C-alpha positions in Angstrom: 0.2 0.0 0.0 2.7 2.5 1.0 4.7 1.5 -2.0 1.7 2.4 -4.3 1.4 5.8 -2.6 5.1 6.6 -2.9 5.1 5.4 -6.6 1.9 7.5 -7.3 3.6 10.6 -5.6 6.7 10.0 -7.7 4.8 9.8 -10.9 2.9 13.0 -10.1 6.2 14.8 -9.2 7.8 13.5 -12.5 4.7 14.6 -14.6 4.7 18.0 -12.9 8.4 18.5 -13.5 8.2 17.6 -17.1 5.1 19.9 -17.6 7.0 22.7 -16.0 10.1 22.2 -18.0 8.6 21.2 -21.3 4.7 21.7 -21.1 4.8 25.4 -22.1 5.7 27.0 -25.4 9.4 27.0 -25.6 10.8 30.5 -26.7 14.1 29.1 -28.3 14.7 26.6 -31.0 17.1 25.9 -33.8 14.3 26.1 -36.3 14.1 29.8 -35.9 17.6 30.6 -37.2 18.2 31.9 -40.7 21.3 32.7 -42.6 22.4 36.3 -42.0 21.1 38.8 -44.5 23.3 41.4 -46.2 24.4 44.5 -44.3 21.6 47.1 -44.6 23.2 50.4 -45.5 20.0 52.4 -46.4 19.5 54.9 -43.5 15.8 55.2 -44.1 15.2 51.5 -43.7 17.3 51.4 -40.6 15.6 54.4 -39.1 12.2 52.6 -39.7 13.4 50.0 -37.3 15.4 52.0 -34.9 13.6 55.2 -34.7 9.8 54.4 -34.6 8.5 57.5 -32.8 5.8 57.0 -30.2 2.2 57.7 -30.7 -0.9 56.2 -29.2 -2.2 54.8 -32.4 1.1 52.8 -32.8 0.5 51.2 -29.4 -0.6 47.6 -30.0 -3.9 46.4 -28.4 -4.2 43.7 -25.6 -0.5 43.9 -24.6 1.0 41.2 -22.6 3.8 43.4 -21.1 5.5 46.8 -21.2 9.2 47.0 -21.1 10.7 50.5 -20.0 14.0 51.0 -21.7 15.5 49.6 -24.9 18.9 48.6 -23.7 20.1 45.1 -24.3 18.5 43.9 -21.1 15.0 45.3 -22.2 15.3 44.1 -25.7 16.4 40.7 -24.6 13.6 40.1 -22.2 11.0 41.4 -24.9 12.5 39.3 -27.6 12.4 36.2 -25.4 8.8 36.8 -24.5 8.0 37.5 -28.1 9.3 34.1 -29.1 7.1 32.7 -26.5 4.1 34.3 -28.3 3.9 37.4 -26.0 2.9 40.8 -27.4 5.4 43.2 -25.8 5.7 47.0 -26.0 9.2 48.5 -25.5 9.3 52.3 -24.6 12.5 54.3 -25.1 13.0 57.8 -23.9 15.9 58.6 -26.5 15.2 59.1 -30.2 16.6 55.8 -31.1 16.6 52.3 -29.6 19.4 50.4 -28.3 20.6 52.0 -25.0 24.3 51.5 -24.8 24.2 49.5 -28.0 23.1 52.5 -30.0 25.4 54.6 -32.3 25.2 58.1 -33.4 26.6 59.8 -36.6 27.9 63.3 -36.7 29.8 65.1 -39.4 30.0 61.7 -41.2 31.6 59.9 -38.3 29.8 57.0 -36.5 30.6 56.3 -32.8 29.6 53.5 -30.6 28.2 54.8 -27.3 28.8 51.8 -24.9 29.9 48.7 -26.6 33.6 48.4 -27.3 34.2 44.6 -27.6 32.4 41.4 -26.4 33.8 38.1 -25.5 32.6 34.5 -25.2 31.0 34.7 -28.7 33.0 31.6 -30.1 31.0 29.0 -31.9 28.5 27.2 -29.8 29.1 29.3 -26.6 26.0 30.0 -24.5 26.3 33.8 -25.0 26.4 33.3 -28.8 23.6 30.8 -28.8 21.5 33.5 -26.8 22.5 36.2 -29.4 21.5 33.9 -32.3 18.1 33.3 -30.6 17.2 36.8 -30.0 18.2 37.9 -33.5 17.2 34.7 -35.2 20.7 34.3 -36.5 21.1 37.7 -38.1 24.0 39.1 -36.0 27.5 38.6 -37.4 30.6 39.4 -35.3 34.2 40.3 -36.4 36.8 38.2 -34.5 39.4 40.6 -33.3 43.2 39.8 -33.3 44.5 37.5 -30.8 46.5 40.3 -29.3 43.4 42.1 -28.1 44.5 44.5 -25.4 47.6 46.6 -24.5 48.3 47.7 -20.9 50.7 50.7 -20.4 51.6 51.2 -16.8 53.7 54.3 -15.6 54.9 57.2 -17.4 58.1 58.4 -19.3 61.1 56.1 -18.7 59.2 54.1 -16.1 56.5 53.0 -18.7 56.0 49.3 -19.0 53.8 47.5 -21.7 52.1 44.3 -21.2 50.0 42.5 -23.8 47.0 40.4 -23.4 46.2 37.6 -25.8 43.0 35.4 -26.3 43.2 31.7 -26.4 42.2 28.8 -24.3 45.8 28.1 -23.2 47.6 31.2 -24.9 46.2 33.7 -22.5 47.8 32.1 -19.5 50.9 31.0 -21.3 51.6 34.6 -22.7 51.2 36.2 -19.2 53.7 33.7 -17.8 56.3 34.8 -20.5 55.8 38.4 -19.3 55.9 37.5 -15.6 58.4 34.5 -15.3 58.7 35.1 -11.6 55.0 34.9 -10.8 54.0 31.7 -12.5 52.4 30.2 -9.4 50.4 33.4 -8.9 49.1 33.3 -12.5 48.3 29.7 -12.4 46.3 30.2 -9.1 44.4 33.2 -10.6 43.5 31.3 -13.7 42.1 28.5 -11.5 39.9 31.2 -9.8 38.8 32.4 -13.3 37.8 28.8 -14.2 35.9 28.2 -10.9 34.1 31.6 -11.4 33.1 31.0 -14.9 32.1 27.3 -14.2 30.1 28.2 -11.0 28.7 31.6 -11.9 25.3 29.9 -12.8 25.1 29.1 -9.2 24.7 32.7 -8.4 22.0 33.0 -11.1 20.1 30.0 -9.6 19.7 31.9 -6.4 17.6 34.4 -8.3 15.4 31.8 -9.8 14.6 29.5 -6.9 12.1 30.7 -4.2 13.6 33.4 -1.9 13.1 31.5 1.2 14.9 28.6 -0.2 17.8 30.7 -1.5 18.2 32.4 1.9 18.1 29.1 3.7 20.8 27.7 1.5 23.0 30.7 2.0 22.4 31.2 5.7 22.9 27.5 6.6 26.2 27.4 4.8 24.9 24.7 2.4 25.4 26.8 -0.6 29.1 27.3 0.4 29.5 23.6 0.7 28.1 23.1 -2.8 30.4 25.7 -4.5 33.3 27.9 -3.6 31.9 30.7 -5.8 29.9 31.8 -2.7 33.1 32.3 -0.7 34.9 34.0 -3.6 32.0 36.3 -4.4 32.4 37.8 -1.0 36.1 38.3 -1.3 37.7 41.6 -2.1 39.9 41.4 -5.2 43.0 43.2 -3.5 42.7 40.7 -0.5 43.0 37.8 -2.8 45.7 39.0 -5.2 47.9 40.2 -2.4 48.1 36.6 -1.2 49.3 35.4 -4.6 52.0 38.0 -5.4 53.6 41.3 -4.4 54.0 42.2 -8.0 51.9 45.4 -8.4 52.1 45.4 -12.2 50.5 41.8 -12.2 47.8 43.1 -9.8 46.8 45.5 -12.5 46.7 42.8 -15.1 44.4 40.7 -12.9 42.0 43.8 -12.6 42.7 46.2 -15.5 39.1 46.0 -17.0 37.9 48.8 -14.7 34.3 49.7 -14.1 34.7 52.4 -11.5 35.2 50.4 -8.3 38.7 50.0 -6.8 39.9 46.3 -6.5 39.9 46.6 -2.6 36.1 47.3 -2.9 35.2 44.8 -5.7 34.5 41.1 -5.7 37.3 39.0 -7.1 34.9 37.0 -9.2 33.9 40.1 -11.2 37.6 40.8 -12.1 38.1 37.0 -12.8 34.9 36.7 -14.9 35.8 39.8 -17.0 39.2 38.5 -17.9 37.8 35.0 -18.5 35.1 36.6 -20.8 37.9 37.2 -23.4 39.8 34.0 -23.0 38.1 32.3 -26.1 38.3 35.5 -28.3 37.3 39.1 -28.4 34.6 40.2 -31.0 33.0 43.3 -32.5 29.5 43.6 -34.2 29.9 43.7 -37.9 28.4 46.9 -39.0 28.7 48.6 -35.5 26.8 48.1 -32.2 23.5 49.4 -33.5 23.2 46.1 -35.5 22.1 44.4 -32.2 19.0 46.4 -31.7 18.3 46.5 -35.4 18.2 42.7 -35.5 16.3 42.2 -32.2 13.4 44.6 -32.9 11.9 42.6 -35.8 11.8 39.6 -33.5 9.7 41.5 -31.1 7.5 42.8 -33.8 6.7 39.2 -35.1 4.5 38.6 -32.2 2.6 41.9 -32.7 4.9 43.9 -30.3 6.5 47.3 -31.0 9.6 49.2 -30.0 8.8 53.0 -29.8 11.2 55.9 -29.1 10.7 59.4 -27.9 8.4 57.7 -25.3 9.8 58.9 -21.8 7.9 57.0 -19.0 7.2 59.2 -16.2 5.4 56.9 -13.9 4.6 53.1 -13.3 1.0 52.8 -12.6 0.2 50.9 -9.3 -3.2 49.9 -7.9 -3.7 47.7 -4.8 0.0 46.9 -4.7 0.2 45.8 -8.3 1.6 47.4 -11.4 -0.9 47.7 -14.2 0.8 50.0 -16.8 2.7 53.2 -17.2 2.3 57.0 -18.0 4.2 58.3 -21.0 4.9 61.9 -21.7 3.7 63.1 -25.1 4.3 66.7 -25.7 2.7 68.6 -22.9 0.5 65.8 -21.9 0.8 62.3 -20.3 -1.0 59.3 -21.7 -1.7 56.0 -19.9 -0.9 52.6 -21.4 -2.1 49.4 -19.6 -0.6 46.0 -19.5 -0.7 43.1 -17.0 3.1 43.1 -16.5 5.6 46.0 -16.4 9.3 45.3 -16.8 11.9 48.0 -16.1 15.3 48.1 -17.8 16.2 51.4 -16.3 17.9 50.4 -13.2 17.1 49.9 -9.6 17.3 53.6 -8.5 15.3 55.1 -11.5 12.6 52.4 -11.1 12.2 52.5 -7.4 13.0 56.3 -6.7 11.6 58.0 -9.7 9.0 56.0 -11.5 7.0 54.4 -8.7 4.3 56.6 -7.2 5.5 58.4 -4.1 3.4 56.6 -1.7 4.9 53.4 -3.0 8.6 54.6 -2.9 8.6 55.0 0.8 7.5 51.5 1.8 10.0 49.5 3.9 10.2 46.6 1.4 11.0 49.1 -1.5 13.6 51.0 0.6 15.2 47.6 1.6 15.6 46.8 -2.2 17.2 50.1 -2.9 19.5 49.8 0.0 21.0 46.7 -1.5 22.7 48.8 -4.0 24.9 51.9 -4.2 25.1 54.4 -7.1 27.8 53.6 -9.6 30.6 56.0 -10.8 29.8 58.2 -13.8 31.4 57.7 -17.2 33.3 60.3 -19.2 33.8 59.8 -22.9 35.6 61.6 -25.7 34.5 60.9 -29.2 37.1 61.9 -31.8 36.8 61.8 -35.7 39.8 62.1 -38.0 40.2 62.6 -41.7 42.4 59.6 -42.5 42.4 55.9 -42.8 43.6 53.4 -40.3 46.9 53.0 -42.3 47.4 56.8 -42.5 46.8 57.2 -38.7 48.5 54.2 -37.3 45.4 53.2 -35.4 45.0 49.5 -34.4 42.0 47.2 -33.5 43.8 46.3 -30.2 42.4 48.2 -27.3 44.7 50.4 -25.1 44.6 50.9 -21.3 46.7 53.5 -19.7 47.6 53.6 -16.0 49.8 56.3 -14.5 51.1 53.9 -11.9 50.5 50.4 -10.6 48.7 51.3 -7.5 45.1 51.0 -8.7 43.4 51.3 -5.3 45.5 54.3 -4.3 45.1 56.0 -7.6 41.4 55.7 -7.6 40.9 56.5 -4.0 43.0 59.7 -4.5 41.4 60.7 -7.7 37.7 60.3 -6.4 38.7 62.3 -3.4 40.0 65.3 -5.4 38.1 68.6 -5.7 36.2 69.6 -8.7 38.9 72.0 -9.9 41.7 69.5 -9.4 40.2 66.5 -11.1 40.6 67.3 -14.8 44.4 67.4 -14.5 45.0 64.3 -12.5 43.1 61.5 -14.4 44.9 58.2 -13.3 43.7 55.8 -15.9 41.8 55.6 -19.2 40.8 53.3 -22.1 41.2 53.9 -25.9 39.5 52.1 -28.6 39.2 52.6 -32.3 35.9 51.3 -33.7 36.8 52.1 -37.2 39.8 49.8 -37.0 37.8 47.0 -35.7 35.0 46.8 -38.1 36.0 46.2 -41.8 32.6 47.6 -42.9 33.5 51.0 -41.4 35.6 51.9 -44.3 32.7 51.1 -46.6 30.2 53.0 -44.6 32.4 56.0 -43.9 35.4 56.0 -46.5 38.4 58.0 -45.6 37.4 58.5 -42.0 38.5 57.0 -38.7 37.1 57.4 -35.0 38.4 56.9 -31.6 36.6 56.6 -28.3 38.2 57.4 -24.9 36.7 56.2 -21.7 37.5 57.4 -18.1 35.5 57.1 -14.8 34.6 60.3 -12.9 32.5 61.5 -10.0 29.0 62.7 -10.8 29.4 65.3 -8.0 32.0 67.3 -10.3 29.3 68.0 -12.8 26.2 68.1 -10.4 25.9 71.9 -10.5 24.7 71.8 -14.2 22.2 69.1 -13.5 19.1 71.3 -13.9 20.4 72.8 -17.3 19.3 71.5 -20.7 21.5 69.4 -23.1 23.7 71.6 -25.3 22.5 74.6 -23.3 24.6 74.2 -20.1 26.7 77.4 -20.6 30.4 78.2 -21.3 31.6 77.1 -17.8 30.3 73.7 -18.3 32.0 73.4 -21.7 35.3 74.8 -20.5 35.2 72.3 -17.5 34.4 69.2 -19.5 37.0 70.2 -22.1 39.7 70.3 -19.5 39.0 66.6 -19.0 38.8 66.0 -22.7 42.1 67.8 -23.7 44.0 66.0 -21.0 42.7 62.6 -22.1 43.3 63.4 -25.8 46.9 64.6 -25.1 47.5 61.4 -23.3 46.2 59.4 -26.2 48.5 61.3 -28.6 51.5 60.2 -26.6 50.8 56.6 -27.9 49.1 57.6 -31.3 51.0 60.8 -32.4 49.6 61.1 -35.8 46.1 61.7 -34.5 46.5 65.4 -33.5 47.0 66.8 -36.9 44.1 64.8 -38.4 41.4 65.7 -35.8 38.4 67.3 -37.4 35.6 66.4 -34.9 35.4 66.0 -31.2 32.4 65.5 -29.0 32.4 65.0 -25.2 29.9 62.9 -23.1 29.8 63.7 -19.2 27.7 62.0 -16.7 25.1 64.6 -17.4 25.1 63.5 -21.1 24.7 59.9 -20.1 21.7 60.9 -17.9 20.2 62.8 -20.9 20.6 60.3 -23.6 20.8 56.9 -21.9 18.7 57.6 -18.8 21.6 56.5 -16.7 21.3 57.5 -13.1 24.0 60.0 -12.1 25.6 59.1 -15.4 26.6 55.7 -14.4 26.8 53.6 -17.7 27.6 50.5 -15.7 24.5 51.2 -13.6 24.6 50.4 -9.8 28.1 50.0 -8.2 29.7 46.6 -8.6 31.1 46.5 -5.0 31.9 43.4 -3.1 28.8 43.6 -0.9 26.6 43.5 -4.0 28.0 40.1 -4.9 27.7 38.6 -1.5 25.5 35.4 -1.7 22.6 36.9 0.3 22.6 40.1 -1.8 22.6 38.1 -4.9 19.7 36.1 -3.7 17.7 39.1 -2.6 18.4 41.2 -5.7 16.2 39.4 -8.2 14.0 40.2 -11.1 10.7 40.2 -9.1 10.0 43.2 -6.9 7.8 44.1 -3.9 5.4 45.5 -6.3 3.3 42.7 -7.9 3.5 42.4 -11.7 6.7 44.8 -11.7 10.1 43.2 -12.7 13.6 44.3 -13.2 15.9 43.5 -16.2 19.4 44.6 -17.2 22.7 45.3 -15.6 21.3 45.7 -12.0 20.0 42.1 -12.0 23.3 40.4 -12.5 26.3 42.2 -13.6 27.6 45.0 -15.8 28.3 45.1 -19.5 26.5 43.9 -22.6 26.8 40.2 -21.6 25.8 41.0 -18.0 22.8 43.0 -19.2 21.8 40.3 -21.7 21.8 37.6 -18.9 19.7 40.1 -16.9 17.1 40.0 -19.6 17.3 36.2 -19.8 16.9 35.9 -16.0 14.0 38.2 -16.2 12.3 36.4 -19.0 12.8 33.1 -17.1 11.0 34.7 -14.1 8.1 36.3 -16.0 7.5 33.3 -18.2 8.0 30.9 -15.2 10.2 28.8 -17.4 13.9 27.7 -17.0 14.8 29.1 -20.4 18.5 28.4 -19.8 17.6 24.7 -20.2 16.5 25.4 -23.8 19.7 27.4 -24.5 21.9 24.6 -23.1 20.1 21.9 -25.1 20.6 24.0 -28.2 24.2 24.4 -27.4 24.5 20.6 -26.9 22.8 20.0 -30.4 25.1 22.4 -32.2 28.1 20.7 -30.7 26.8 17.3 -31.8 26.2 18.7 -35.3 29.6 20.1 -35.5 31.1 16.8 -34.2 29.2 14.9 -37.0 30.3 17.4 -39.7 33.9 16.9 -38.7 33.6 13.1 -38.6 32.0 13.1 -42.1 34.8 15.5 -43.4 37.5 13.3 -41.8 36.0 10.2 -43.4 35.8 11.8 -46.8 39.4 12.6 -46.9 40.6 9.3 -45.6 
């Protein structure tokens, strides 16, 4: 008798599990993939996709969800839901879709706003499978040179150059050649990179299982017994690398991919994951970063959805503790749009402190979610255009990272403690990239021209006095101040690329205020909330999930998991999994496995043919 009861319960459990995993419409499949089409060069055709202006008559009826913000996190969750048959409306406050993936053209030069290169896009990688699914196979990526990053540390006669290579074994081997006295330290750090990459899904699982279960696993110590990722995530990067080596230059290499947080305040797994991200190659979107939203939007439209721009959301509508739509500013008026689900891709702070009704913002559970995060550092970018080809200017596809010394913690702490007047003349580090040298189609689309982007991290407070002014109308003092930063950064770049100065014909500067205006980035933080060590503790990772204290309101993007294009995309996938109540990563993993089998069979047939 008891045996029959247990057997029946087992059958019910098995049937329920199968229904949960496979009983609903699956968003992803190999059948949806198509060969990439030709690169679209017609501006009007591209604008018809990327710049569909908002009006009420364009809003689809019977919406399943509204997504606020068209960054990669918002587009990913919208496209995934669309592939599951949902009708989704994406609203973007800027005049074109894409968030940090959008590009802008001025005086014949095209600039990427936030995407500089991406890793982990090798054949059959999970990220590549995800990109192929949300674009239905239309995205093409250029593989950058194996030597993908240069690190210059020090100045003048004290300057040292270190080079970083991609390659499953080459990255580690190449570093060992440059640091022959620190081979054990490099081997240990690469083991940490491997563990971080392999076990990072454990952190994501905390966001998908019930919160009570996640907290039980974390607080009981069971999670730490299952994986060392939960201990590593709570370990400051500086504390760990100090145990490996005293070589400060190698410390820089282990954490050079800066995102505004000193290594002493950041989690070692983020630095490890960022370096591991490029281990199997560095890539750039063929045709520029705007190709990403250009190919995702048609997928959203296939299910009756829309992506509309010039649609600033002013409020999330909430009734009886549940979100049911949004208010959108149209001219001097506000219009209401209703949907059973609202998904925000505009960050924790904007969502909870700006878009929710005032009476909801002050609730303890909302404040508790906000207090899990800190504001990130602002980004400062210099966009420069040159009359000259890559060959004439000596520009390279390899990225350049400059550090005035090898004390990253001390440099950042001193810099961010400076006064507003002293800061422009004491920038300790910056990043240089030449998009025109990475993309072979750039010379076709913009013949005879080249472009460069410089990135540095700054404090929002240095620009705060101009917050209430309008874009391009902030006054001469603002222009003079931002150009002090820009001139110093450009002069530093010319030390390494001396041919640039005489060919410069265009320059535009983006401050944290620019990022707030065009990207909706709170305090100008392109990487969104600060990526400090507290944020990546196991308990915070469990609590910082896609669902929110407001019923039917969800979060997507960088604040869900981590920074960058890949981090925001995974934030979108996690949000889609939460909203659809499906473990969509299983679909992606199954597709990845099928592609590997197909590749293995093709190679076997090829080998047999030539035997």
